[in-house]
SEPAMAR-183767 format. One record per residue (C-alpha): residue number from 1; residue in three letters; x, y negated, z. Coordinates in Angstrom, 2 decimals. Layout:
// residues N
+-----+--------+---------+---------+---------+
: num : residu :       u :       v :       w :
+-----+--------+---------+---------+---------+
: NUM :    ALA :       X :       Y :       Z :
...
+-----+--------+---------+---------+---------+
***
This chain:
// residues 318
+-----+--------+---------+---------+---------+
: num : residu :       u :       v :       w :
+-----+--------+---------+---------+---------+
:   1 :    MET :    0.13 :   -0.22 :    0.09 :
:   2 :    ASP :    1.50 :   -3.56 :   -0.83 :
:   3 :    LYS :    2.58 :   -5.13 :    2.25 :
:   4 :    ASN :    0.34 :   -8.44 :    0.97 :
:   5 :    ASN :   -2.53 :   -6.41 :    0.78 :
:   6 :    SER :   -5.36 :   -5.88 :    3.73 :
:   7 :    VAL :   -7.34 :   -3.80 :    1.18 :
:   8 :    GLU :   -6.76 :   -1.50 :   -2.02 :
:   9 :    VAL :   -9.27 :    0.58 :   -3.65 :
:  10 :    LYS :   -8.82 :    2.99 :   -6.15 :
:  11 :    ASP :  -11.22 :    5.27 :   -8.39 :
:  12 :    LEU :  -14.21 :    4.71 :   -6.43 :
:  13 :    TYR :  -17.13 :    7.14 :   -7.31 :
:  14 :    LYS :  -19.92 :    7.23 :   -5.26 :
:  15 :    LYS :  -23.54 :    9.24 :   -6.20 :
:  16 :    PHE :  -26.98 :    9.67 :   -4.74 :
:  17 :    ASP :  -29.59 :   12.41 :   -4.67 :
:  18 :    VAL :  -32.64 :   11.09 :   -5.48 :
:  19 :    LYS :  -36.38 :   12.42 :   -5.31 :
:  20 :    HIS :  -38.97 :   10.82 :   -7.24 :
:  21 :    THR :  -42.54 :   11.48 :   -6.33 :
:  22 :    THR :  -45.87 :   10.65 :   -7.86 :
:  23 :    ARG :  -48.20 :    8.02 :   -6.21 :
:  24 :    TYR :  -50.38 :   10.35 :   -5.07 :
:  25 :    GLY :  -48.15 :   12.80 :   -3.70 :
:  26 :    GLY :  -47.73 :   14.98 :   -6.63 :
:  27 :    GLN :  -44.60 :   17.38 :   -7.51 :
:  28 :    ALA :  -41.03 :   15.47 :   -6.85 :
:  29 :    LYS :  -38.51 :   15.43 :   -9.42 :
:  30 :    SER :  -34.90 :   15.28 :   -8.01 :
:  31 :    GLY :  -32.29 :   13.46 :   -9.79 :
:  32 :    THR :  -28.43 :   12.02 :   -9.06 :
:  33 :    LYS :  -28.11 :    8.35 :   -9.35 :
:  34 :    ARG :  -24.13 :    7.42 :   -9.55 :
:  35 :    VAL :  -23.75 :    4.11 :   -7.81 :
:  36 :    LEU :  -19.83 :    3.06 :   -7.88 :
:  37 :    ASN :  -17.86 :    4.61 :  -11.28 :
:  38 :    GLY :  -14.43 :    4.53 :  -10.96 :
:  39 :    LEU :  -14.37 :    0.91 :   -9.14 :
:  40 :    SER :  -10.51 :   -0.13 :   -7.98 :
:  41 :    PHE :   -9.50 :   -3.82 :   -7.07 :
:  42 :    SER :   -7.21 :   -5.20 :   -3.92 :
:  43 :    ILE :   -7.81 :   -7.84 :   -1.69 :
:  44 :    LYS :   -4.55 :  -10.24 :   -0.26 :
:  45 :    CYS :   -4.45 :  -10.51 :    3.53 :
:  46 :    GLY :   -6.30 :  -13.83 :    5.14 :
:  47 :    GLU :   -8.40 :  -13.77 :    1.85 :
:  48 :    VAL :  -12.25 :  -14.48 :    1.52 :
:  49 :    PHE :  -13.20 :  -12.14 :   -0.98 :
:  50 :    GLY :  -16.88 :  -12.55 :   -2.62 :
:  51 :    VAL :  -18.85 :   -9.56 :   -4.40 :
:  52 :    ILE :  -21.73 :  -10.15 :   -6.44 :
:  53 :    GLY :  -23.71 :   -8.05 :   -8.97 :
:  54 :    ARG :  -27.59 :   -7.80 :   -9.92 :
:  55 :    ASN :  -29.67 :   -5.42 :   -7.25 :
:  56 :    GLY :  -28.72 :   -1.78 :   -7.79 :
:  57 :    SER :  -25.03 :   -2.70 :   -8.98 :
:  58 :    GLY :  -23.47 :   -0.80 :   -6.03 :
:  59 :    LYS :  -22.82 :   -3.82 :   -3.62 :
:  60 :    SER :  -24.32 :   -3.03 :   -0.72 :
:  61 :    THR :  -22.85 :    0.95 :   -1.08 :
:  62 :    LEU :  -19.17 :   -0.49 :   -1.86 :
:  63 :    LEU :  -19.52 :   -2.43 :    1.83 :
:  64 :    LYS :  -20.87 :    0.78 :    3.59 :
:  65 :    LEU :  -18.01 :    2.54 :    2.24 :
:  66 :    LEU :  -15.25 :    0.36 :    3.22 :
:  67 :    ALA :  -17.00 :   -0.15 :    6.86 :
:  68 :    GLY :  -16.91 :    3.38 :    7.15 :
:  69 :    ILE :  -20.47 :    4.27 :    7.51 :
:  70 :    MET :  -20.75 :    6.66 :    4.30 :
:  71 :    TYR :  -17.78 :    8.23 :    2.13 :
:  72 :    PRO :  -17.17 :    8.45 :   -1.19 :
:  73 :    ASP :  -17.18 :   11.45 :   -3.20 :
:  74 :    SER :  -13.82 :   10.42 :   -4.71 :
:  75 :    GLY :  -11.20 :    8.03 :   -4.94 :
:  76 :    THR :   -9.27 :    6.15 :   -2.11 :
:  77 :    MET :   -9.82 :    3.48 :    0.26 :
:  78 :    GLU :   -6.43 :    1.90 :    2.24 :
:  79 :    LEU :   -7.64 :   -0.65 :    4.65 :
:  80 :    ARG :   -5.02 :   -2.38 :    6.74 :
:  81 :    GLY :   -6.51 :   -3.06 :   10.43 :
:  82 :    ARG :   -9.90 :   -2.85 :   12.38 :
:  83 :    VAL :  -12.67 :   -3.36 :   10.46 :
:  84 :    ALA :  -16.20 :   -4.96 :   12.05 :
:  85 :    SER :  -19.39 :   -5.56 :    9.88 :
:  86 :    ILE :  -22.63 :   -6.97 :    9.65 :
:  87 :    LEU :  -24.55 :   -4.89 :    6.82 :
:  88 :    GLU :  -28.25 :   -5.11 :    7.82 :
:  89 :    LEU :  -30.06 :   -7.48 :   10.20 :
:  90 :    GLY :  -30.29 :   -6.00 :   13.52 :
:  91 :    MET :  -28.16 :   -2.95 :   12.67 :
:  92 :    GLY :  -27.26 :   -1.91 :   16.14 :
:  93 :    PHE :  -29.09 :   -3.94 :   17.90 :
:  94 :    GLU :  -32.19 :   -2.82 :   20.43 :
:  95 :    PRO :  -35.19 :   -5.08 :   19.66 :
:  96 :    GLU :  -36.71 :   -4.54 :   23.14 :
:  97 :    MET :  -33.70 :   -6.11 :   25.01 :
:  98 :    THR :  -33.02 :   -9.79 :   25.32 :
:  99 :    GLY :  -30.15 :  -11.28 :   23.31 :
: 100 :    ARG :  -28.12 :  -11.40 :   26.19 :
: 101 :    ASP :  -28.18 :   -7.69 :   26.81 :
: 102 :    ASN :  -27.52 :   -7.31 :   22.84 :
: 103 :    ILE :  -24.57 :   -9.18 :   23.07 :
: 104 :    ARG :  -23.32 :   -6.72 :   25.78 :
: 105 :    ILE :  -24.11 :   -3.93 :   24.40 :
: 106 :    LYS :  -22.84 :   -5.00 :   20.82 :
: 107 :    CYS :  -19.37 :   -6.14 :   22.34 :
: 108 :    LYS :  -19.07 :   -2.68 :   24.18 :
: 109 :    MET :  -19.71 :   -0.76 :   20.55 :
: 110 :    TYR :  -16.73 :   -3.11 :   19.37 :
: 111 :    GLY :  -14.81 :   -2.09 :   22.17 :
: 112 :    LEU :  -14.43 :   -5.30 :   24.67 :
: 113 :    ASN :  -14.09 :   -4.04 :   27.95 :
: 114 :    ASP :  -16.44 :   -5.99 :   30.73 :
: 115 :    LYS :  -13.79 :   -8.76 :   31.36 :
: 116 :    GLU :  -13.33 :   -9.67 :   28.11 :
: 117 :    ILE :  -17.17 :   -9.67 :   27.50 :
: 118 :    ASP :  -17.48 :  -11.97 :   30.45 :
: 119 :    GLN :  -14.87 :  -14.38 :   28.83 :
: 120 :    TYR :  -16.75 :  -14.78 :   25.55 :
: 121 :    GLU :  -20.48 :  -14.27 :   26.36 :
: 122 :    GLU :  -21.03 :  -17.83 :   26.99 :
: 123 :    GLU :  -19.23 :  -18.63 :   23.80 :
: 124 :    ILE :  -21.15 :  -16.28 :   22.39 :
: 125 :    VAL :  -24.49 :  -18.07 :   23.31 :
: 126 :    GLN :  -23.44 :  -20.90 :   22.87 :
: 127 :    PHE :  -22.09 :  -20.92 :   18.92 :
: 128 :    SER :  -25.73 :  -18.76 :   18.31 :
: 129 :    GLU :  -27.53 :  -21.91 :   18.96 :
: 130 :    LEU :  -30.36 :  -19.71 :   20.30 :
: 131 :    GLY :  -30.41 :  -21.39 :   23.86 :
: 132 :    GLU :  -33.09 :  -20.36 :   26.39 :
: 133 :    GLN :  -34.28 :  -17.89 :   23.29 :
: 134 :    VAL :  -31.09 :  -15.89 :   24.10 :
: 135 :    ASP :  -32.95 :  -14.79 :   27.58 :
: 136 :    TYR :  -36.30 :  -13.51 :   25.10 :
: 137 :    PRO :  -36.88 :  -10.04 :   23.47 :
: 138 :    LEU :  -34.90 :   -9.71 :   20.24 :
: 139 :    ARG :  -37.98 :   -8.68 :   18.61 :
: 140 :    THR :  -39.23 :  -12.16 :   18.74 :
: 141 :    TYR :  -36.23 :  -13.75 :   17.01 :
: 142 :    SER :  -36.70 :  -14.54 :   13.29 :
: 143 :    SER :  -34.35 :  -13.05 :   10.74 :
: 144 :    GLY :  -32.08 :  -16.72 :   10.88 :
: 145 :    MET :  -32.02 :  -16.31 :   14.37 :
: 146 :    THR :  -30.58 :  -12.54 :   14.64 :
: 147 :    ALA :  -28.07 :  -13.28 :   11.85 :
: 148 :    LYS :  -27.07 :  -16.06 :   14.26 :
: 149 :    LEU :  -26.51 :  -13.65 :   16.83 :
: 150 :    ALA :  -24.97 :  -11.07 :   14.97 :
: 151 :    PHE :  -22.26 :  -13.24 :   13.31 :
: 152 :    ALA :  -21.62 :  -14.97 :   17.19 :
: 153 :    VAL :  -20.84 :  -11.62 :   18.09 :
: 154 :    LEU :  -19.08 :   -9.96 :   15.40 :
: 155 :    ILE :  -16.28 :  -13.35 :   15.30 :
: 156 :    HIS :  -15.46 :  -12.85 :   18.79 :
: 157 :    VAL :  -14.25 :   -9.11 :   18.43 :
: 158 :    LYS :  -11.01 :   -8.08 :   17.74 :
: 159 :    CYS :  -10.86 :   -6.92 :   13.89 :
: 160 :    ASP :   -8.96 :   -7.38 :   10.95 :
: 161 :    ILE :  -11.44 :   -7.40 :    8.27 :
: 162 :    LEU :  -14.43 :   -8.76 :    8.35 :
: 163 :    ILE :  -17.34 :   -7.20 :    6.10 :
: 164 :    ILE :  -20.58 :   -9.15 :    5.84 :
: 165 :    ASP :  -23.70 :   -8.10 :    3.18 :
: 166 :    GLU :  -26.14 :  -10.79 :    2.99 :
: 167 :    VAL :  -26.49 :  -12.00 :    6.55 :
: 168 :    LEU :  -25.41 :  -15.78 :    5.78 :
: 169 :    SER :  -28.28 :  -16.39 :    3.40 :
: 170 :    VAL :  -30.74 :  -16.71 :    5.99 :
: 171 :    GLY :  -28.65 :  -18.91 :    8.14 :
: 172 :    ASP :  -29.24 :  -23.15 :    7.54 :
: 173 :    ALA :  -26.91 :  -25.66 :    6.44 :
: 174 :    SER :  -25.53 :  -26.55 :    9.86 :
: 175 :    PHE :  -24.75 :  -22.64 :   10.89 :
: 176 :    ASN :  -23.49 :  -21.94 :    7.44 :
: 177 :    TYR :  -20.83 :  -25.06 :    8.06 :
: 178 :    LYS :  -19.92 :  -23.53 :   11.30 :
: 179 :    CYS :  -19.16 :  -20.09 :    9.76 :
: 180 :    LYS :  -16.89 :  -21.97 :    6.90 :
: 181 :    LEU :  -14.73 :  -23.58 :   10.11 :
: 182 :    VAL :  -14.60 :  -19.65 :   11.37 :
: 183 :    PHE :  -13.53 :  -18.69 :    7.85 :
: 184 :    GLU :  -10.95 :  -21.28 :    7.84 :
: 185 :    ARG :   -9.45 :  -20.31 :   11.25 :
: 186 :    MET :   -9.65 :  -16.31 :   10.27 :
: 187 :    ARG :   -7.70 :  -17.44 :    6.77 :
: 188 :    LYS :   -4.71 :  -19.21 :    8.56 :
: 189 :    GLU :   -4.75 :  -15.75 :   11.04 :
: 190 :    LYS :   -4.07 :  -13.68 :    7.69 :
: 191 :    LYS :   -7.32 :  -11.69 :    8.65 :
: 192 :    THR :   -9.60 :  -10.87 :    5.85 :
: 193 :    ILE :  -13.09 :  -11.37 :    4.69 :
: 194 :    ILE :  -15.37 :   -9.38 :    2.36 :
: 195 :    LEU :  -18.68 :  -11.14 :    1.57 :
: 196 :    ALA :  -21.46 :  -10.08 :   -0.25 :
: 197 :    SER :  -24.63 :  -12.25 :   -1.21 :
: 198 :    HIS :  -27.12 :  -13.38 :   -3.95 :
: 199 :    ASN :  -26.35 :  -17.27 :   -3.19 :
: 200 :    MET :  -23.75 :  -18.28 :   -5.64 :
: 201 :    THR :  -23.33 :  -21.97 :   -3.55 :
: 202 :    THR :  -22.25 :  -19.96 :   -0.56 :
: 203 :    LEU :  -19.99 :  -17.69 :   -2.50 :
: 204 :    GLU :  -18.23 :  -20.63 :   -4.45 :
: 205 :    ASP :  -18.01 :  -22.83 :   -1.43 :
: 206 :    LEU :  -16.57 :  -20.02 :    0.94 :
: 207 :    CYS :  -14.57 :  -17.50 :   -1.30 :
: 208 :    ASP :  -10.92 :  -17.43 :   -3.00 :
: 209 :    GLU :  -11.93 :  -14.77 :   -5.23 :
: 210 :    ILE :  -15.17 :  -12.86 :   -6.53 :
: 211 :    MET :  -15.41 :   -9.39 :   -7.87 :
: 212 :    TRP :  -18.53 :   -9.24 :  -10.25 :
: 213 :    ILE :  -19.69 :   -5.57 :  -10.21 :
: 214 :    ASP :  -21.94 :   -4.00 :  -12.84 :
: 215 :    ASN :  -23.07 :   -0.67 :  -12.72 :
: 216 :    GLY :  -20.65 :    0.79 :  -10.03 :
: 217 :    ILE :  -17.81 :   -1.09 :  -12.06 :
: 218 :    SER :  -15.68 :   -3.89 :  -11.42 :
: 219 :    ARG :  -17.07 :   -6.12 :  -14.87 :
: 220 :    GLU :  -14.55 :   -9.89 :  -13.44 :
: 221 :    ILE :  -11.95 :  -10.47 :  -10.43 :
: 222 :    GLY :  -11.18 :  -13.72 :  -10.27 :
: 223 :    ASN :  -11.76 :  -17.36 :   -9.24 :
: 224 :    ALA :  -15.08 :  -17.99 :   -7.28 :
: 225 :    LEU :  -16.12 :  -20.76 :   -9.60 :
: 226 :    SER :  -15.34 :  -19.00 :  -12.73 :
: 227 :    VAL :  -16.69 :  -15.68 :  -12.01 :
: 228 :    CYS :  -19.71 :  -17.24 :  -10.72 :
: 229 :    HIS :  -20.53 :  -19.39 :  -13.59 :
: 230 :    HIS :  -19.95 :  -16.05 :  -16.10 :
: 231 :    PHE :  -22.21 :  -14.40 :  -13.91 :
: 232 :    HIS :  -24.72 :  -16.50 :  -13.81 :
: 233 :    THR :  -24.69 :  -17.30 :  -17.86 :
: 234 :    ASP :  -25.04 :  -13.57 :  -18.12 :
: 235 :    SER :  -27.82 :  -13.41 :  -16.35 :
: 236 :    THR :  -29.93 :  -16.36 :  -17.73 :
: 237 :    GLU :  -28.35 :  -14.40 :  -21.30 :
: 238 :    SER :  -29.38 :  -11.12 :  -20.55 :
: 239 :    PRO :  -32.24 :   -9.86 :  -22.62 :
: 240 :    ILE :  -33.29 :   -7.32 :  -20.09 :
: 241 :    THR :  -33.38 :  -10.18 :  -17.48 :
: 242 :    LEU :  -35.57 :  -12.36 :  -19.81 :
: 243 :    GLU :  -37.87 :   -9.68 :  -20.88 :
: 244 :    ASN :  -38.81 :   -9.19 :  -17.23 :
: 245 :    LEU :  -39.73 :  -12.70 :  -16.69 :
: 246 :    ALA :  -41.55 :  -12.76 :  -20.28 :
: 247 :    ASN :  -43.64 :   -9.39 :  -19.32 :
: 248 :    SER :  -44.30 :  -11.49 :  -15.92 :
: 249 :    GLY :  -45.68 :  -14.40 :  -18.28 :
: 250 :    ASP :  -42.80 :  -17.42 :  -17.80 :
: 251 :    THR :  -43.32 :  -18.41 :  -20.99 :
: 252 :    ILE :  -39.86 :  -20.30 :  -20.89 :
: 253 :    SER :  -38.31 :  -16.86 :  -20.70 :
: 254 :    MET :  -40.37 :  -15.86 :  -23.67 :
: 255 :    ASN :  -39.14 :  -18.50 :  -25.82 :
: 256 :    ARG :  -35.31 :  -18.06 :  -24.64 :
: 257 :    LEU :  -35.67 :  -13.93 :  -25.52 :
: 258 :    ALA :  -37.41 :  -15.13 :  -29.06 :
: 259 :    ILE :  -34.43 :  -17.06 :  -29.69 :
: 260 :    LEU :  -31.87 :  -14.36 :  -28.77 :
: 261 :    TYR :  -33.87 :  -12.11 :  -31.13 :
: 262 :    ARG :  -33.94 :  -14.65 :  -34.13 :
: 263 :    ASP :  -30.16 :  -15.41 :  -33.63 :
: 264 :    GLY :  -28.90 :  -11.62 :  -32.77 :
: 265 :    ILE :  -27.36 :  -13.00 :  -29.39 :
: 266 :    ASN :  -26.87 :   -9.87 :  -27.29 :
: 267 :    VAL :  -29.57 :   -8.00 :  -29.30 :
: 268 :    ASP :  -29.91 :   -6.71 :  -32.96 :
: 269 :    LYS :  -31.41 :   -9.57 :  -34.56 :
: 270 :    ASP :  -35.37 :   -9.04 :  -35.35 :
: 271 :    ILE :  -37.36 :  -11.77 :  -36.47 :
: 272 :    THR :  -40.35 :  -10.05 :  -36.44 :
: 273 :    LYS :  -40.03 :   -9.87 :  -32.66 :
: 274 :    ALA :  -38.95 :  -13.38 :  -32.28 :
: 275 :    LYS :  -42.23 :  -14.38 :  -34.15 :
: 276 :    GLU :  -43.98 :  -12.42 :  -31.97 :
: 277 :    LEU :  -42.65 :  -13.55 :  -28.45 :
: 278 :    PHE :  -43.00 :  -17.56 :  -29.86 :
: 279 :    ARG :  -46.55 :  -16.97 :  -30.39 :
: 280 :    ARG :  -47.12 :  -15.80 :  -27.35 :
: 281 :    ALA :  -45.26 :  -18.42 :  -25.77 :
: 282 :    SER :  -46.53 :  -20.87 :  -27.99 :
: 283 :    ASP :  -50.13 :  -19.63 :  -27.41 :
: 284 :    MET :  -49.96 :  -20.37 :  -23.76 :
: 285 :    GLY :  -48.60 :  -23.78 :  -24.30 :
: 286 :    ASN :  -45.15 :  -23.66 :  -24.45 :
: 287 :    LEU :  -44.15 :  -26.80 :  -26.45 :
: 288 :    ASP :  -40.70 :  -25.53 :  -27.45 :
: 289 :    ALA :  -42.04 :  -22.20 :  -28.74 :
: 290 :    LYS :  -44.59 :  -24.11 :  -30.90 :
: 291 :    VAL :  -41.59 :  -25.91 :  -32.70 :
: 292 :    ASN :  -39.61 :  -22.62 :  -33.24 :
: 293 :    LEU :  -42.25 :  -20.87 :  -34.59 :
: 294 :    GLY :  -43.27 :  -23.93 :  -36.75 :
: 295 :    ASP :  -39.61 :  -23.51 :  -38.11 :
: 296 :    ILE :  -39.80 :  -19.96 :  -38.95 :
: 297 :    LEU :  -43.10 :  -20.23 :  -40.38 :
: 298 :    ALA :  -41.68 :  -23.26 :  -42.50 :
: 299 :    SER :  -38.81 :  -21.28 :  -43.76 :
: 300 :    GLU :  -41.31 :  -18.41 :  -45.00 :
: 301 :    GLY :  -43.24 :  -20.69 :  -46.92 :
: 302 :    ASN :  -46.37 :  -20.89 :  -44.45 :
: 303 :    ASP :  -46.13 :  -24.83 :  -44.48 :
: 304 :    GLU :  -49.56 :  -25.20 :  -43.26 :
: 305 :    GLU :  -49.60 :  -23.37 :  -40.05 :
: 306 :    SER :  -45.95 :  -24.50 :  -39.18 :
: 307 :    LYS :  -47.15 :  -28.29 :  -39.99 :
: 308 :    LYS :  -50.25 :  -27.91 :  -37.75 :
: 309 :    LEU :  -47.61 :  -26.16 :  -34.92 :
: 310 :    PHE :  -45.36 :  -29.27 :  -35.33 :
: 311 :    LEU :  -48.18 :  -31.77 :  -34.85 :
: 312 :    ASN :  -49.91 :  -30.22 :  -31.65 :
: 313 :    ALA :  -46.63 :  -30.46 :  -30.22 :
: 314 :    ALA :  -45.87 :  -34.06 :  -31.23 :
: 315 :    ASP :  -49.28 :  -34.84 :  -29.89 :
: 316 :    LYS :  -48.11 :  -33.30 :  -26.15 :
: 317 :    GLY :  -44.82 :  -35.22 :  -26.07 :
: 318 :    ASN :  -42.29 :  -33.01 :  -27.98 :
+-----+--------+---------+---------+---------+
***
């Protein structure tokens, strides 16, 4: 393992056996879903490393493997030092116990002794910003309050690698700023943070590098701003994403998907499909779609209908 790295992952594979049942309890069908497909990457000591990808891309599975909650089918993982993680809200907490009692239980789970817990308890309470609520049962907490408590505990335990999955996305702006200060301190201490989230703003603000996972492999690793931009562009230009949105009735997505088919962007060029989508969006009032459909009809010699579409769009301000 390179002395400058805290994490090295090579050729990681993970699959799950899945069962499908009909809505009314019919015969189950079994199958296999491969979640990670030979994933390889490394993380430097003292780096805040982000992980992004669509739902089902393998982000959470990867973090659970790194945290030691599950094991890979094949491949190797080397992690330098002690690992602590928050992978699900409330994981390891007792809902009927108070926040304060949960602090003590969770600290013991991370190996702190009673003296250390006494030393850190009030610091944890203050950082969590829970105030009197810390002495109420955890089941009365909002998701944001639970996240604050979990994170406050985690930053006071002894670890070299901190793994966080989506938890910061439920925090407010002031709490996220406090987290950023903690991350900066941990950087200076050469501790490593691995953070998965769908919140691009959070990742761009906090991470040194980001890995984009797509279908269980690394699509891109690099500068946070650059990778987030490429991921966002791919998401908005993805035919699958646009089709799902179009099927839900979103006329902007219908128009954009039609443009992809018209111009052959990321799909095989299909003017007939483009016309169908432009017409659907046009009939639902999308002015850009009216103009785009008019352009196609005009190129086909249907001047009368295209003129009506252009005039209609113009009358409505396009």
